[in-house]
C-alpha positions as CSV (number, residue, x, y, z in Angstrom):
1,M,65.1,31.0,13.1
2,E,62.4,33.8,13.7
3,I,60.2,33.0,10.4
4,V,60.9,29.0,11.3
5,S,59.2,30.2,14.7
6,Q,56.9,32.2,13.0
7,I,55.3,29.3,11.3
8,A,55.8,26.5,13.6
9,G,53.5,28.5,15.5
10,S,50.6,29.4,13.0
11,T,50.9,25.7,12.4
12,L,50.2,24.1,16.0
13,D,47.3,27.0,16.0
14,G,45.9,26.2,13.0
15,L,46.4,22.6,14.2
16,D,44.6,23.6,17.6
17,Y,41.8,25.2,16.2
18,I,40.9,22.2,13.3
19,G,41.1,20.0,17.1
20,S,38.7,22.3,18.4
21,L,36.1,22.1,15.5
22,A,36.3,18.7,15.2
23,S,35.7,18.3,19.1
24,L,32.8,21.0,19.4
25,G,31.4,18.4,15.5
26,A,31.6,15.6,17.5
27,R,29.6,16.9,20.6
28,A,27.1,17.6,18.6
29,A,26.8,15.2,16.6
30,Y,26.9,12.8,19.8
31,D,24.1,14.9,21.0
32,T,21.8,14.7,17.5
33,L,21.8,11.2,16.6
34,V,23.3,9.5,19.3
35,A,22.0,10.9,22.6
36,P,18.5,10.7,21.8
37,F,18.4,7.2,21.9
38,H,19.7,7.2,25.5
39,G,16.8,9.4,27.1
40,K,18.0,12.8,26.6
41,P,15.3,14.6,24.0
42,L,16.1,16.4,21.3
43,R,15.0,19.8,21.1
44,L,13.1,19.0,17.2
45,Q,11.3,22.7,17.8
46,R,13.8,24.9,18.0
47,A,16.0,22.9,15.5
48,I,13.0,23.4,13.3
49,S,13.1,27.1,13.7
50,Q,16.5,26.8,12.7
51,A,15.8,25.1,9.6
52,M,12.9,27.8,8.7
53,D,15.6,30.7,9.3
54,V,18.7,28.9,7.4
55,G,16.6,27.6,4.7
56,V,13.1,28.8,4.0
57,R,14.3,32.2,4.4
58,A,17.7,32.0,2.2
59,L,15.4,30.7,-0.6
60,P,15.1,34.2,-2.6
61,I,18.5,35.3,-2.4
62,L,19.9,31.7,-3.4
63,S,16.9,31.5,-6.3
64,L,18.2,34.8,-7.9
65,I,22.1,33.8,-7.6
66,T,22.3,31.2,-8.5
67,F,19.5,31.7,-11.7
68,F,21.9,34.6,-13.0
69,I,24.9,31.9,-12.2
70,G,23.5,29.1,-14.5
71,L,22.5,32.0,-17.1
72,I,25.9,33.3,-17.1
73,L,27.7,29.4,-17.2
74,A,25.9,29.5,-20.5
75,L,27.0,32.3,-21.8
76,Q,30.4,31.0,-21.5
77,A,30.3,28.0,-22.8
78,A,28.7,28.6,-25.4
79,Y,31.2,31.3,-26.2
80,E,33.5,28.8,-26.5
81,L,31.4,25.5,-27.9
82,R,30.3,27.7,-31.3
83,Q,33.6,27.4,-32.4
84,F,33.5,24.0,-32.4
85,G,29.4,24.2,-33.8
86,A,28.8,21.8,-30.1
87,M,26.2,24.6,-29.0
88,S,24.0,21.3,-28.1
89,A,26.8,20.7,-25.2
90,V,25.7,23.8,-23.3
91,A,23.0,21.9,-21.0
92,T,26.0,19.1,-20.2
93,A,28.3,21.9,-19.0
94,V,25.8,24.2,-17.4
95,A,24.5,21.7,-15.6
96,V,27.3,19.3,-14.9
97,S,28.7,22.1,-13.2
98,M,26.4,23.4,-11.3
99,S,25.0,19.7,-10.2
100,R,29.3,19.0,-8.9
101,E,30.7,22.4,-8.2
102,L,29.1,25.8,-8.6
103,G,25.2,24.8,-6.8
104,P,26.9,23.3,-3.5
105,L,29.8,25.7,-3.2
106,I,27.5,29.1,-4.0
107,T,25.1,27.6,-1.5
108,A,27.3,27.4,1.1
109,I,28.6,30.9,0.8
110,V,25.0,32.2,0.6
111,V,24.8,30.3,4.1
112,I,27.6,31.4,5.5
113,G,27.1,35.1,4.6
114,R,23.4,34.5,6.2
115,S,23.5,31.8,8.7
116,G,27.2,30.7,9.4
117,S,27.8,35.1,10.4
118,A,24.7,34.7,12.3
119,F,25.3,31.9,14.7
120,A,28.7,33.2,15.5
121,A,26.6,36.9,17.0
122,E,24.0,35.2,18.3
123,I,26.3,32.9,20.8
124,G,28.9,35.8,20.8
125,T,25.9,38.3,22.5
126,M,24.6,35.0,24.9
127,K,28.7,34.6,25.8
128,V,28.9,38.2,26.4
129,S,25.7,38.7,28.5
130,E,26.6,35.5,30.5
131,E,24.0,33.4,29.0
132,I,26.6,30.8,28.6
133,D,27.5,31.1,31.7
134,A,24.1,31.1,32.7
135,L,22.8,27.7,31.3
136,E,26.1,25.9,32.6
137,T,24.8,27.0,36.2
138,M,21.3,25.0,35.6
139,A,23.5,22.4,34.2
140,I,22.3,23.0,30.6
141,S,25.0,22.1,27.8
142,P,25.0,24.3,25.7
143,V,26.5,22.5,23.0
144,S,23.1,20.5,23.2
145,F,21.0,23.3,24.1
146,L,22.5,25.5,21.0
147,V,24.6,23.8,18.5
148,A,22.9,20.7,18.4
149,P,19.3,22.2,16.7
150,K,22.1,23.9,14.4
151,F,24.0,21.1,13.3
152,L,20.5,19.1,12.7
153,A,18.6,22.0,10.7
154,M,21.8,22.6,8.6
155,M,22.4,19.1,8.0
156,V,18.9,18.7,6.5
157,M,18.6,22.4,5.1
158,V,21.9,22.9,3.3
159,P,21.6,19.5,1.0
160,C,17.7,20.6,0.3
161,L,19.1,24.4,-0.9
162,T,21.7,22.7,-3.0
163,I,19.4,20.3,-4.7
164,W,16.9,23.7,-4.8
165,A,20.2,25.4,-6.5
166,N,21.1,22.8,-9.2
167,A,17.6,23.2,-10.7
168,M,18.0,27.0,-10.3
169,G,21.2,26.9,-12.1
170,I,19.9,24.9,-15.1
171,L,16.9,27.0,-15.2
172,G,19.0,30.2,-16.2
173,G,21.2,28.3,-18.2
174,S,17.5,27.5,-20.2
175,L,17.1,31.1,-20.9
176,F,20.3,31.2,-23.1
177,G,19.1,27.7,-24.7
178,V,15.7,28.8,-25.4
179,A,16.8,32.0,-26.9
180,Q,20.2,31.4,-28.7
181,A,20.9,27.9,-29.1
182,D,17.5,26.7,-30.3
183,F,16.5,24.5,-27.8
184,T,12.9,24.2,-26.9
185,F,12.7,24.1,-22.8
186,V,11.1,21.0,-22.3
187,R,14.4,19.6,-24.7
188,Y,16.6,21.6,-23.0
189,V,16.0,20.3,-19.7
190,R,16.0,16.9,-20.8
191,A,19.4,16.7,-21.9
192,S,20.3,18.4,-18.4
193,I,19.0,15.6,-16.7
194,D,20.4,13.4,-19.6
195,S,23.4,14.4,-19.1
196,L,23.8,14.3,-15.0
197,L,25.1,10.9,-13.3
198,L,24.2,9.8,-10.0
199,R,27.9,10.3,-9.0
200,D,27.3,13.5,-10.4
201,V,24.7,14.7,-7.9
202,T,25.5,12.7,-5.1
203,S,28.6,14.1,-5.0
204,G,27.4,17.7,-5.0
205,L,25.3,16.6,-2.0
206,V,28.2,14.7,-0.1
207,K,29.6,18.4,-0.1
208,S,27.0,20.0,0.7
209,V,26.0,17.9,4.1
210,M,30.8,18.6,5.0
211,F,30.2,22.1,4.4
212,G,26.6,22.7,6.6
213,I,29.0,21.0,9.4
214,T,31.6,23.1,8.6
215,I,29.7,26.1,8.9
216,T,28.2,25.3,11.8
217,A,30.9,24.1,13.6
218,V,32.8,28.0,12.6
219,G,30.1,30.1,13.3
220,C,29.6,28.0,17.0
221,L,32.7,27.7,18.2
222,E,33.5,31.4,17.2
223,G,30.7,32.4,19.3
224,L,31.8,30.1,22.4
225,S,35.0,31.9,22.0
226,T,34.0,35.6,22.1
227,G,35.6,37.4,24.2
228,A,34.5,40.0,27.3
229,G,32.5,43.1,25.4
230,A,30.3,44.1,22.3
231,E,33.5,44.4,20.2
232,Q,34.6,40.9,20.3
233,V,31.1,40.2,18.7
234,G,32.1,41.9,15.9
235,R,34.9,40.1,15.6
236,S,33.9,36.9,16.3
237,T,31.2,37.2,13.1
238,T,34.1,38.5,10.8
239,R,36.3,35.7,11.6
240,A,33.2,33.2,11.6
241,V,32.7,34.4,8.2
242,V,36.5,34.2,6.8
243,M,36.8,30.9,8.3
244,S,34.1,29.3,7.2
245,I,35.2,30.8,3.3
246,F,38.3,29.3,3.9
247,L,37.5,25.9,5.5
248,V,34.6,25.3,2.7
249,V,36.7,25.4,0.0
250,V,39.1,23.3,1.9
251,V,36.9,20.7,2.5
252,D,35.5,21.4,-1.3
253,L,39.2,20.6,-2.6
254,F,39.8,17.6,-0.7
255,F,36.4,15.9,-1.6
256,T,36.8,17.0,-5.5
257,T,40.7,15.4,-5.4
258,L,38.8,12.4,-3.5
259,F,35.8,12.1,-6.4
260,F,38.4,12.2,-9.1
261,F,40.7,9.5,-7.7
262,S,38.1,7.4,-6.6
263,G,36.5,7.3,-10.4
264,S,36.1,8.9,-13.5
265,R,32.9,10.0,-14.5
């Protein structure tokens, strides 16, 4: 009975957490997409600043990681394909793997490490220093002022980063293709593009949008839930990273299953 009680308690806590994420995400979506049409200004300057931090400043590390991921994929694919004399399929394996799965997922993990944790630390510090209470005292919604610009920036920049990550992964694979698989660079890129269907690209972009929403909601919720004391800021940041990675994988599983059963490639 004690085990059943613990399982039930954990399940209820999990459902409560998901409900809090959904509520915060819905409020942020309203402030971002609907409220500007009802006379409530969208803080575009803050959103642009967040987009620069989330997107542009993440390009160097994301480019390096995804380039090497593409090279590793090509090496691993070639290891098996050469046994069947199908080295020409290396470009297809890398392009489809990056576009459908690894591009969005690696991008999300990089963004979690850089921006999801930063969201939790920033808002958590504001909560501890009572700046959140000051905003509410001035009748300024913390969700509208803090969360909505981050929400807009992530919705725009994570898909853009995903497209860049896909391109860098294909470029990394071309290094092996040109050196070992008798491709020219132009032929490798053409083979990669020809192997991709619109469904491959759009499925990855849909995932990336949902990843961005998930990362923003988790980071901001953990920041807003920070307790008193500087130590709690660190705990909120750590929890934001862990929960973001877990939920991103769950969202990835859900949409991969959905795309699988909604049609074949």
